[in-house]
C-alpha positions, 0 to 999 in steps of 0.5 A: 648518174645513179650508176656512178656511185655503185659503180665506185662502191662495187670496185671499192667491195671488190678491192676489199675482198681481194685484199681479204683473200690475199690475206687469207690464202697467203702463202700456203702449203700444198696439201700434197706436200702435208699428205706425202710427208705423213705417207713417208712418215707411216711407211719410215715406221713400218720398215723400223718394225719390220727391220726389227723383226727381221733382224731378230728372226735372223739372229735367232736362226742362225743362234738356233742352226748352230746351237741345236736348240731350234725354236728357243733362241728364235722366238726370244731375239724375234720378241727382242726384234719386235721390242726393238722395232717398237722402241724406234717407231716412238722414238721417230713419233717423238722426234716428229712431234719435237719438230712439229712443236718447234714449227710455231715458235720460228713462225713467231720469231720470222 
């Protein structure tokens, strides 16, 4: 008879723990998804910077070849490509920040 109250208390405790675990865990996003999205963002920014440098190099080298002023336009357009790549990276970062800032507002509405 002494075991019956303990068994009931244990079952009640197990039910409360299970309920609390369900409330805490809930629908969670897999941590791998978050890592992949961060890696994709990093690669996107690297590619934007390298593309800006490559396009600047190509335009500068082409103009220098046509005009015979070898290092002048090459240096200018590489710097311009670098600036354009940085500007594009900052725009991408701002876009991601705005998207993340809008997510909690959506969760509150649901």
